[in-house]
C-alpha positions, 0 to 999 in steps of 0.5 A: 493510529499514528504514523511517523515518516522519516524523510528528507522531503517532508513537503512531499508527504504533507502536500498529500495529506490534504488531497482526495477522499483519504484526507478525512482520515488525516483531518479527522485524526483517524491516522495521525501523521508526523514527518521527521527530517533526519537533517535536523538530527545531523551534526556540523554546520552542513547538517550532512546526511549522506557520504560516499560509499566505501569501496567506491562507485557512484552515488551517495549513501545515507548516514546511519547516525542521523537516522538513529538519532531521528528514530530515537526522538520518534520512539521518545515522542511515541512512548512506544518500542519497536514492537508497537511501532515497527520501522518499515523501510521502502527498498527494492529488496523488500517484500511486495506491498499487497492488500494482505500487508495493508490489512494487517497494518490497518489493524495496528497502532501504526508504524515508523516509515523510512524513506531512503534516498540516493543509493540507499541507507547504511546497511548497519542501520538497516540491520540494527533498526529496520523491522520490515522492508517493503517494495512497490515492484521491480523498478527503482524510484528516486526515493521512498516517499512515493512508496510511503504515500502508496502505503499511507493511501491504502491504509487510510481508505480502510479506516472507518468513515473515510469512504462514503460507503462503509462496505466499499473497500470490502469489494476491492480487488485482492480482498477476502470477499473476492477470494483474493481475486480481481474485482469485476468490471464496473459500469455507470450512466448512460446505459449506452455510450458511443454504441456500447451498452451495459451487460444485461445482468446489471440492468436486471434488478435481480440481485442473485443474477447480478452477484453471479455475473460479478462472480464469474466476471471476477474469475474470468478477468483474474484468469486472463490478467492474473492467473497467478492469483487463481492458482493462489486462491486454489491453493488456499481453498478459496475457490468453490466447485462452481468456480472451478467449473466456470474456469473450465468452460469460460469464454471471453469476459463481458 
């Protein structure tokens, strides 16, 4: 898989690639990342990549032409069109980044990521070249690099051999194995920490009992923290009759 990142600050992306467990994806070539600075494609001695917005107002807007020239060079280097490598722009108007988006991207040949800066990107470039807009949430960042890193991290950990346990990501929150719900709480040694113990079910060694505990805790936690996910799972037919019965009678979690 190849990912090309258009950014005015490639050092932010490159520093991330050698840190944490996901570095295996990049160092091992499972996810090949290339950074492109649009300033390298700007004209004039100042290599200008932004200008004042028409209509006035604060801030600057990224110019369309350096971005278009940069994208053209990326397409030539990849030897792929936009269908094989869509251009993703991180923007407040985009759809929310979620596990479904990540799972779909993980099965693709990659993408081109556009990290905006300042007040954003000239709308004409967006209308002409952007295939998908993605947002991390209802807040504003100073640039798209953090969003691109979140997308890369979520994508890289799904690649074979990146995590120590191949099945680890299958039990993540929002995954099909959990019916799109939140994961259950986790505990590790010691069995007692500052007067607090571990749920008896997890110490029982009984696999069916442990699985039942995790299922009910996942349901309870999701109902308490993200009831919208419960309703979504219900609409998609992902809840079993025993799940519905538990939700009707559930007490506190843990």
